[in-house]
VOVO-965961 format. One record per residue: residue number from 1; x, y, z of N, C-alpha, C in turn. Coordinates in steps of 0.1 Angstrom, whole numbers, plus 5000, padded with zeros to 4 digits. Example, Ala and Ser with C-alpha at 12.3 -4.5 7.8 and 13.67 -1.06 7.14 Angstrom:
2
n,n.u,n.v,n.w,ca.u,ca.v,ca.w,c.u,c.v,c.w
1,5132,4943,5078,5123,4955,5078,5132,4967,5078
2,5128,4978,5071,5137,4989,5071,5129,5000,5079
//
This chain:
294
n,n.u,n.v,n.w,ca.u,ca.v,ca.w,c.u,c.v,c.w
1,5008,4988,5000,5000,5000,5000,5009,5013,5000
2,5004,5023,4993,5011,5035,4992,5007,5046,5003
3,5017,5050,5010,5014,5061,5020,5021,5074,5014
4,5013,5085,5014,5019,5097,5009,5020,5106,5021
5,5032,5112,5023,5036,5120,5035,5040,5134,5031
6,5037,5143,5040,5038,5157,5037,5046,5165,5048
7,5057,5171,5044,5066,5177,5054,5060,5190,5061
8,5067,5193,5072,5063,5205,5080,5074,5216,5079
9,5073,5225,5088,5082,5237,5089,5096,5232,5090
10,5105,5239,5082,5119,5236,5082,5123,5230,5069
11,5114,5226,5060,5117,5220,5047,5118,5230,5036
12,5116,5243,5039,5116,5254,5029,5130,5256,5024
13,5130,5261,5011,5143,5265,5005,5140,5276,4995
14,5150,5285,4992,5148,5296,4982,5147,5290,4969
15,5136,5294,4961,5134,5289,4948,5123,5278,4948
16,5118,5275,4959,5108,5264,4960,5096,5267,4952
17,5092,5257,4944,5079,5258,4936,5081,5265,4923
18,5093,5271,4920,5094,5278,4907,5093,5269,4895
19,5099,5257,4896,5098,5247,4885,5083,5243,4882
20,5075,5242,4893,5061,5239,4891,5054,5250,4884
21,5057,5262,4888,5050,5274,4883,5054,5276,4868
22,5066,5274,4864,5071,5276,4851,5066,5265,4841
23,5064,5253,4846,5061,5242,4837,5047,5236,4837
24,5038,5241,4846,5025,5235,4847,5014,5246,4849
25,5004,5247,4840,4994,5258,4841,4986,5257,4853
26,4983,5244,4858,4975,5243,4870,4982,5249,4882
27,4995,5247,4882,5004,5252,4893,5003,5268,4893
28,5005,5273,4881,5005,5288,4879,4992,5294,4884
29,4981,5287,4881,4967,5292,4885,4966,5292,4900
30,4971,5281,4906,4969,5280,4921,4979,5289,4928
31,4991,5291,4923,5000,5301,4929,4994,5315,4929
32,4988,5319,4917,4982,5332,4916,4971,5334,4925
33,4963,5323,4926,4951,5323,4935,4956,5325,4950
34,4967,5319,4953,4973,5320,4967,4977,5334,4970
35,4983,5341,4960,4987,5355,4962,4975,5363,4965
36,4964,5361,4959,4952,5368,4961,4946,5365,4975
37,4946,5353,4979,4940,5348,4992,4948,5354,5003
38,4961,5354,5002,4970,5358,5013,4972,5374,5013
39,4969,5380,5002,4970,5395,5002,4984,5400,5000
40,4994,5391,4997,5007,5395,4994,5013,5385,4984
41,5024,5389,4977,5029,5379,4967,5039,5369,4974
42,5033,5358,4978,5041,5348,4984,5051,5341,4973
43,5046,5342,4961,5055,5336,4950,5068,5344,4949
44,5067,5357,4950,5080,5365,4950,5090,5360,4960
45,5085,5358,4973,5093,5354,4984,5098,5339,4981
46,5089,5330,4977,5093,5316,4975,5103,5315,4963
47,5101,5322,4953,5109,5321,4941,5122,5329,4941
48,5121,5341,4947,5133,5350,4946,5137,5357,4960
49,5130,5353,4971,5133,5359,4983,5146,5354,4989
50,5150,5359,5001,5162,5354,5008,5157,5343,5018
51,5167,5335,5023,5164,5325,5033,5157,5331,5045
52,5162,5343,5048,5157,5350,5060,5142,5354,5058
53,5138,5359,5046,5124,5362,5043,5116,5350,5044
54,5121,5339,5040,5113,5326,5039,5112,5320,5053
55,5120,5324,5063,5120,5319,5076,5109,5324,5085
56,5102,5335,5081,5092,5341,5089,5080,5331,5089
57,5075,5328,5101,5064,5318,5102,5052,5321,5093
58,5049,5334,5092,5037,5337,5083,5039,5334,5068
59,5052,5333,5065,5056,5329,5051,5059,5314,5050
60,5067,5309,5059,5071,5295,5058,5060,5285,5057
61,5050,5287,5066,5039,5277,5067,5031,5277,5054
62,5026,5288,5049,5019,5288,5036,5028,5283,5024
63,5041,5287,5025,5050,5283,5014,5051,5268,5013
64,5053,5261,5024,5055,5247,5024,5042,5240,5020
65,5031,5245,5026,5017,5240,5022,5015,5241,5007
66,5018,5252,5001,5016,5255,4987,5024,5245,4979
67,5037,5244,4982,5046,5235,4974,5040,5221,4974
68,5036,5216,4986,5031,5202,4987,5018,5200,4980
69,5009,5209,4983,4995,5207,4977,4995,5209,4962
70,5003,5219,4957,5003,5221,4942,5010,5209,4936
71,5020,5204,4942,5027,5192,4936,5017,5180,4935
72,5009,5178,4946,4999,5167,4945,4989,5170,4934
73,4985,5182,4932,4976,5185,4921,4982,5183,4907
74,4995,5187,4906,5002,5185,4893,5003,5170,4890
75,5005,5162,4900,5006,5147,4898,4994,5141,4892
76,4982,5148,4894,4970,5144,4887,4966,5129,4890
77,4964,5121,4880,4959,5107,4881,4970,5098,4887
78,4982,5102,4887,4993,5094,4893,4993,5095,4908
79,4986,5105,4913,4985,5107,4928,4975,5097,4933
80,4979,5086,4939,4970,5075,4943,4973,5070,4957
81,4971,5078,4968,4974,5073,4981,4964,5064,4986
82,4969,5054,4994,4960,5045,5001,4958,5051,5015
83,4967,5059,5019,4967,5066,5032,4976,5078,5032
84,4974,5088,5040,4982,5100,5041,4986,5103,5055
85,4996,5111,5057,5000,5117,5070,5009,5129,5067
86,5008,5139,5076,5017,5151,5075,5023,5154,5088
87,5035,5159,5088,5043,5162,5100,5039,5176,5104
88,5031,5178,5115,5027,5191,5120,5019,5199,5110
89,5025,5210,5105,5019,5217,5094,5015,5209,5082
90,5023,5198,5079,5021,5189,5068,5007,5182,5068
91,5001,5182,5080,4988,5176,5082,4977,5183,5073
92,4979,5197,5072,4970,5205,5064,4971,5202,5049
93,4984,5200,5045,4986,5196,5031,4980,5183,5028
94,4982,5173,5037,4976,5160,5036,4961,5160,5035
95,4955,5169,5042,4940,5170,5042,4934,5176,5029
96,4942,5185,5023,4938,5190,5010,4940,5179,4999
97,4951,5172,5001,4955,5161,4991,4945,5150,4991
98,4939,5147,5003,4929,5135,5004,4915,5140,5003
99,4913,5153,4999,4899,5158,4997,4891,5162,5009
100,4897,5162,5021,4890,5167,5033,4887,5182,5032
101,4897,5189,5028,4896,5204,5027,4898,5208,5012
102,4892,5219,5008,4895,5224,4995,4907,5233,4996
103,4913,5236,4984,4926,5244,4984,4925,5257,4991
104,4914,5265,4988,4913,5278,4994,4911,5278,5009
105,4903,5269,5014,4901,5268,5029,4913,5263,5036
106,4920,5254,5029,4933,5249,5035,4943,5260,5037
107,4945,5268,5026,4954,5279,5027,4951,5289,5037
108,4938,5292,5038,4934,5302,5048,4936,5297,5062
109,4933,5285,5064,4936,5279,5078,4951,5279,5081
110,4959,5276,5071,4973,5275,5074,4979,5289,5077
111,4973,5299,5069,4978,5313,5071,4973,5318,5085
112,4961,5315,5089,4956,5318,5103,4964,5311,5113
113,4967,5299,5111,4975,5291,5121,4989,5297,5123
114,4995,5301,5112,5009,5307,5112,5008,5320,5120
115,4998,5329,5117,4997,5342,5124,4994,5340,5139
116,4985,5330,5142,4982,5328,5156,4994,5322,5164
117,5002,5314,5158,5014,5308,5164,5024,5319,5166
118,5025,5328,5157,5035,5339,5158,5031,5348,5170
119,5018,5351,5171,5013,5359,5182,5016,5352,5196
120,5013,5339,5196,5015,5331,5209,5030,5331,5213
121,5039,5331,5203,5053,5331,5205,5057,5345,5212
122,5050,5355,5208,5054,5368,5214,5049,5371,5228
123,5040,5363,5233,5035,5365,5246,5045,5361,5257
124,5052,5351,5255,5062,5346,5265,5075,5340,5258
125,5087,5344,5262,5099,5338,5256,5099,5323,5257
126,5100,5316,5246,5099,5302,5246,5108,5296,5235
127,5111,5283,5235,5119,5278,5225,5117,5262,5224
128,5125,5256,5216,5125,5242,5214,5140,5237,5213
129,5142,5224,5216,5155,5218,5215,5154,5204,5210
130,5164,5200,5202,5165,5186,5197,5173,5178,5207
131,5168,5166,5210,5175,5157,5219,5178,5144,5211
132,5191,5141,5211,5195,5129,5203,5201,5118,5212
133,5198,5106,5209,5205,5095,5215,5199,5090,5229
134,5187,5094,5232,5181,5089,5244,5168,5082,5241
135,5164,5073,5250,5150,5067,5248,5140,5077,5252
136,5128,5076,5245,5117,5086,5247,5113,5086,5262
137,5113,5075,5268,5108,5074,5282,5117,5083,5292
138,5130,5083,5289,5140,5090,5297,5137,5105,5295
139,5135,5109,5283,5132,5123,5280,5119,5128,5286
140,5109,5120,5285,5096,5123,5291,5098,5124,5307
141,5105,5115,5313,5107,5116,5327,5114,5128,5332
142,5125,5132,5325,5133,5144,5328,5125,5157,5326
143,5117,5157,5315,5108,5169,5313,5098,5171,5325
144,5093,5160,5329,5083,5160,5340,5089,5165,5353
145,5102,5162,5355,5108,5166,5368,5113,5181,5368
146,5114,5187,5356,5119,5201,5356,5108,5210,5359
147,5111,5221,5368,5101,5231,5371,5099,5240,5359
148,5086,5244,5358,5083,5252,5346,5077,5244,5335
149,5075,5250,5324,5069,5243,5312,5079,5238,5303
150,5081,5225,5302,5089,5218,5291,5083,5204,5289
151,5080,5202,5276,5073,5189,5273,5079,5183,5260
152,5078,5170,5258,5081,5164,5245,5072,5169,5235
153,5077,5174,5223,5069,5180,5213,5069,5173,5200
154,5080,5167,5195,5081,5160,5183,5088,5146,5185
155,5080,5135,5184,5086,5122,5184,5090,5119,5169
156,5102,5123,5165,5106,5122,5151,5110,5109,5146
157,5118,5102,5154,5122,5088,5151,5129,5083,5164
158,5131,5070,5165,5138,5065,5177,5151,5072,5179
159,5153,5077,5191,5165,5084,5194,5166,5099,5190
160,5155,5104,5185,5154,5118,5181,5140,5124,5185
161,5141,5132,5196,5129,5138,5202,5131,5153,5204
162,5121,5161,5200,5123,5175,5202,5114,5179,5214
163,5120,5187,5223,5113,5192,5235,5110,5207,5233
164,5100,5212,5240,5094,5225,5238,5089,5231,5251
165,5091,5245,5253,5086,5251,5265,5093,5264,5268
166,5092,5268,5280,5098,5281,5285,5113,5280,5283
167,5119,5291,5280,5134,5292,5277,5142,5285,5289
168,5139,5290,5301,5147,5285,5313,5145,5270,5315
169,5132,5266,5314,5129,5252,5316,5136,5243,5306
170,5136,5248,5293,5142,5240,5282,5157,5239,5284
171,5163,5250,5289,5178,5250,5291,5182,5240,5302
172,5174,5241,5313,5176,5232,5324,5175,5217,5320
173,5164,5215,5312,5161,5201,5308,5173,5196,5299
174,5178,5205,5290,5190,5201,5282,5202,5197,5290
175,5204,5204,5300,5216,5201,5309,5214,5187,5315
176,5202,5185,5321,5198,5172,5327,5199,5160,5317
177,5194,5163,5305,5194,5153,5294,5208,5149,5290
178,5217,5159,5290,5231,5156,5287,5237,5147,5298
179,5234,5151,5310,5239,5143,5322,5234,5128,5321
180,5222,5127,5316,5215,5114,5315,5221,5105,5303
181,5230,5112,5295,5236,5104,5284,5232,5108,5270
182,5224,5119,5268,5221,5124,5255,5233,5127,5247
183,5234,5123,5234,5245,5126,5226,5245,5141,5223
184,5233,5147,5221,5232,5161,5219,5219,5166,5225
185,5219,5178,5230,5206,5185,5234,5208,5199,5231
186,5204,5203,5219,5207,5216,5214,5194,5225,5210
187,5195,5237,5213,5184,5246,5210,5182,5248,5195
188,5170,5249,5191,5167,5250,5177,5163,5265,5174
189,5167,5270,5161,5164,5283,5158,5149,5285,5154
190,5140,5284,5164,5126,5286,5161,5120,5298,5169
191,5108,5302,5165,5102,5314,5171,5097,5312,5185
192,5094,5299,5188,5087,5297,5201,5085,5282,5203
193,5077,5280,5214,5074,5266,5219,5062,5260,5212
194,5064,5255,5199,5054,5248,5192,5050,5235,5199
195,5038,5231,5198,5033,5218,5203,5036,5217,5218
196,5033,5228,5225,5034,5228,5240,5022,5236,5245
197,5019,5236,5258,5008,5243,5264,5009,5258,5261
198,5021,5263,5258,5023,5278,5255,5016,5282,5242
199,5012,5272,5234,5004,5275,5222,4989,5276,5224
200,4985,5275,5236,4970,5276,5239,4963,5287,5233
201,4968,5300,5234,4961,5311,5227,4960,5309,5212
202,4970,5303,5206,4969,5300,5191,4959,5289,5189
203,4958,5279,5198,4949,5268,5196,4934,5273,5196
204,4932,5282,5206,4918,5288,5207,4914,5295,5194
205,4924,5303,5189,4921,5311,5177,4919,5302,5165
206,4927,5292,5164,4926,5282,5152,4913,5274,5154
207,4909,5271,5166,4897,5263,5168,4885,5270,5162
208,4884,5283,5165,4873,5291,5160,4873,5291,5145
209,4884,5292,5138,4885,5291,5123,4881,5278,5118
210,4886,5267,5125,4883,5253,5120,4869,5250,5121
211,4862,5255,5132,4848,5251,5134,4839,5257,5124
212,4843,5268,5117,4835,5274,5107,4839,5270,5093
213,4848,5261,5092,4853,5256,5078,4847,5243,5075
214,4843,5241,5062,4837,5229,5057,4848,5218,5056
215,4845,5207,5063,4854,5195,5061,4846,5184,5055
216,4851,5177,5045,4844,5167,5038,4850,5153,5042
217,4843,5142,5039,4848,5129,5041,4860,5126,5032
218,4871,5122,5038,4883,5121,5030,4882,5109,5020
219,4890,5110,5009,4891,5099,4999,4899,5087,5005
220,4908,5089,5014,4915,5078,5021,4918,5083,5035
221,4921,5074,5044,4924,5078,5058,4936,5086,5060
222,4936,5095,5070,4948,5102,5074,4952,5097,5088
223,4965,5096,5090,4970,5092,5103,4975,5105,5110
224,4967,5109,5119,4970,5123,5125,4980,5122,5136
225,4987,5134,5138,4998,5135,5147,4994,5132,5162
226,4981,5136,5165,4976,5134,5179,4973,5120,5182
227,4966,5113,5173,4961,5099,5177,4970,5088,5171
228,4977,5091,5160,4986,5081,5153,4978,5070,5146
229,4965,5071,5146,4957,5060,5140,4949,5065,5128
230,4944,5056,5120,4937,5060,5108,4924,5067,5111
231,4922,5079,5106,4910,5087,5108,4903,5090,5095
232,4890,5087,5094,4882,5089,5082,4870,5097,5083
233,4867,5103,5095,4855,5111,5097,4858,5126,5099
234,4851,5134,5092,4854,5149,5092,4854,5154,5107
235,4844,5150,5115,4844,5156,5129,4856,5152,5137
236,4861,5140,5136,4872,5135,5143,4885,5142,5138
237,4886,5144,5125,4897,5151,5119,4898,5165,5124
238,4887,5172,5125,4886,5186,5130,4891,5186,5145
239,4886,5177,5153,4890,5177,5167,4905,5175,5169
240,4910,5166,5161,4925,5163,5162,4933,5174,5157
241,4928,5181,5147,4936,5192,5141,4937,5204,5151
242,4926,5206,5159,4926,5216,5169,4936,5212,5181
243,4935,5200,5185,4944,5195,5196,4959,5196,5192
244,4961,5195,5179,4975,5193,5174,4984,5204,5179
245,4980,5217,5180,4988,5228,5183,4995,5227,5197
246,4988,5221,5206,4993,5220,5220,4998,5206,5224
247,4995,5197,5215,4999,5183,5217,5011,5179,5209
248,5018,5168,5213,5030,5164,5206,5027,5158,5193
249,5037,5159,5183,5036,5153,5170,5042,5139,5172
250,5033,5129,5171,5038,5115,5173,5041,5109,5159
251,5051,5114,5153,5055,5109,5140,5060,5094,5140
252,5068,5091,5149,5073,5077,5151,5062,5067,5151
253,5053,5070,5161,5041,5061,5163,5032,5061,5151
254,5030,5072,5144,5022,5072,5132,5027,5063,5121
255,5040,5065,5118,5046,5056,5108,5046,5042,5112
256,5048,5039,5124,5048,5025,5129,5034,5019,5127
257,5023,5027,5129,5010,5023,5127,5006,5021,5113
258,5011,5030,5104,5009,5029,5090,5015,5016,5084
259,5027,5013,5089,5034,5000,5085,5025,4988,5089
260,5021,4989,5102,5013,4978,5107,5000,4976,5099
261,4995,4987,5094,4982,4987,5086,4985,4984,5071
262,4997,4981,5068,4999,4977,5054,5008,4986,5045
263,5012,4997,5050,5020,5006,5042,5034,5000,5039
264,5038,4999,5027,5051,4994,5024,5060,5004,5016
265,5052,5014,5011,5059,5025,5003,5055,5039,5008
266,5065,5047,5011,5062,5061,5016,5067,5071,5006
267,5058,5079,5000,5062,5089,4990,5060,5103,4996
268,5071,5110,4997,5071,5124,5003,5067,5134,4992
269,5057,5142,4995,5052,5152,4986,5055,5166,4991
270,5064,5173,4984,5067,5186,4989,5082,5188,4990
271,5086,5200,4996,5101,5203,4996,5109,5193,5005
272,5121,5190,5001,5130,5183,5009,5128,5168,5010
273,5136,5161,5018,5136,5147,5020,5137,5143,5035
274,5133,5152,5043,5135,5150,5058,5126,5138,5062
275,5114,5137,5058,5105,5127,5063,5110,5113,5058
276,5115,5112,5046,5121,5099,5041,5131,5094,5050
277,5140,5103,5055,5151,5099,5064,5145,5094,5077
278,5135,5101,5082,5128,5096,5095,5122,5083,5093
279,5115,5081,5082,5108,5068,5079,5118,5057,5079
280,5129,5059,5073,5140,5049,5072,5145,5045,5086
281,5145,5055,5095,5150,5052,5108,5139,5044,5116
282,5127,5048,5113,5116,5041,5121,5113,5027,5115
283,5113,5026,5102,5109,5013,5096,5119,5011,5084
284,5131,5005,5087,5141,5004,5077,5137,4996,5064
285,5127,4987,5066,5123,4978,5055,5114,4986,5045
286,5108,4997,5049,5099,5004,5040,5106,5011,5029
287,5100,5011,5017,5105,5019,5006,5102,5034,5007
288,5111,5042,5004,5108,5057,5005,5112,5063,4992
289,5105,5074,4988,5109,5081,4976,5102,5095,4976
290,5107,5104,4967,5101,5117,4966,5091,5116,4954
291,5080,5124,4955,5070,5124,4944,5077,5130,4932
292,5076,5123,4921,5083,5127,4908,5072,5131,4898
293,5075,5143,4893,5066,5148,4883,5072,5147,4869
294,5065,5139,4860,5071,5136,4847,5069,5148,4838
//
């Protein structure tokens, strides 16, 4: 069975999407539509901006979403997933690709999500850190013992977990994790504590937008970050999407479940190859590839 997977923040690069725009009329139409919906020329930033321009959350999230979704549209009839999943932001791309959301609603939600997260980051100094070489249980235990807010945020693959929270709490946790034998515990260059309780203001804002958006029954199940299991009903998808902002991204567990349910091939749709690398570490026997446009 084919699983199609969609990357999240961090996969962006200067020039992303330009080849799609230049070679496919459907891509050109959707990019132009995106400029209108967003109220600024995101194509200028994606195609010709600097890495710094592209790093702004309000740009990064819609840019990655657009690259992934437009690529799935350009694939046309060759896009045939039996199941989909997305890493954090990538979940929105996956939901447009499997017919749960239309393009316009998906982009508007992603844009609102990015702005809400940006605002939440400005309320309190917060950060994230990558922890390498420790079992998840040890990371969870140390986070629970540290005073202040610090929680596991991204279960990326065995031995790679990202923690998230208040700056002081994350720094203390990093020291304790190194003492416990972590190969590395290093702060990430991010705007704030994504997938932690500090995103609660953003969750509330996004919840209001999601509740008023039309969600359809998907063409194939999505394995959501919050539950890690196959979800096929619009109401449940909505609920999990709202929870996602303050809950951890359980990518390891999602891929393991997809394999258990029959996935043997994982096709990454969008910029970069980060997810293929993670899948290989989670399930070495699975085939991985990038979506190829002929």
